[in-house]
Each structure stands twice: as structure tokens, then as C-alpha cells.
C-alpha positions in Angstrom: 105.8 299.9 68.4 104.5 296.4 67.9 101.4 294.8 69.3 102.2 291.2 70.4 100.6 288.4 72.3 102.6 286.7 75.0 101.8 283.4 76.9 101.6 284.5 80.5 102.6 281.0 81.7 105.9 280.6 79.9 106.7 284.0 78.4 106.7 283.0 74.8 105.3 285.2 72.0 102.7 284.2 69.4 104.4 283.6 66.1 101.8 281.8 64.0 99.1 279.2 64.3 100.2 276.8 67.0 103.7 278.4 67.0 105.2 280.4 69.8 108.7 281.8 70.2 111.0 283.1 72.9 112.3 285.6 70.4 110.3 288.8 70.6 111.7 290.0 67.3 110.3 286.9 65.6 106.8 287.3 67.1 103.8 288.2 64.9 102.9 291.9 65.0 99.1 292.3 65.1 99.7 296.1 64.5 96.5 297.0 66.4 95.3 295.9 69.9 91.8 295.2 68.5 93.2 292.6 66.1 95.1 290.8 68.8 92.1 290.8 71.2 89.8 289.5 68.4 92.3 286.7 67.8 92.5 285.8 71.5 88.7 285.6 71.6 88.3 283.6 68.4 91.1 281.2 69.2 89.9 280.8 72.8 93.3 281.6 74.2 93.7 281.7 78.0 96.5 283.3 80.1 97.8 285.6 77.5 99.1 289.2 77.7 98.8 291.9 75.2 102.3 293.5 74.9 103.0 296.9 73.4 106.6 296.2 72.4 109.3 298.7 71.7 112.9 298.4 70.3 114.2 298.6 73.8 112.3 295.9 75.8 112.7 298.0 79.0 109.8 300.1 77.7 107.5 297.2 76.9 104.0 297.5 78.3 102.3 294.1 79.1 98.6 294.0 79.8 96.8 290.8 81.0 93.9 289.9 78.7 91.2 289.4 81.3 87.8 290.7 82.3 89.0 294.3 81.8 88.9 293.5 78.0 85.5 291.7 78.3 87.1 288.3 78.7 85.8 286.3 81.7 88.4 284.2 83.5 87.8 280.6 82.5 88.0 279.2 86.0 85.6 281.9 87.3 83.2 281.2 84.4 83.2 277.5 85.1 82.7 278.1 88.9 79.6 280.1 88.2 78.0 277.4 86.0 
């Protein structure tokens, strides 16, 4: 199993700094969800999914990175200000 980040807007996977790919096999494997979530927080990424990816993509598990992970939605945060 790989731990990947996917752009929820266009379906591309994080590959490296400012580099995204449509090829799941070429995506960067964070190995652990905590590493991926820390990266999302530190890089201020928005509209991404944490994907637990398997050899057969039919079994992939995508999870939106949102308030359930302690990330406030940006539009909701700005509306409250």
C-alpha cells in the first residue's frame, strides 16, 4: 500500500515540489498518513485527498483532507473572519 496525495480538482497525484502527475505509479509515496498530512498543512495545500493506493486501483481508498483531519476549509475560515 502507498500513501499518496491527489488534487481533488483535477485528479493528479503529488510527485514533487510543484510537480503533479496523472500517473499514480509515478506519485510520491509518503509511506505514512501523518507525513502526508503534515506536508498538506505546511505547504498550505487546499482541495487534496489522502489516497491509500493499492496495486489494483479498484481498491484505492480516497479521503478528503478537511476538518476531520483538523484542517478548516479555507472558504469557511475566511467567511468567519
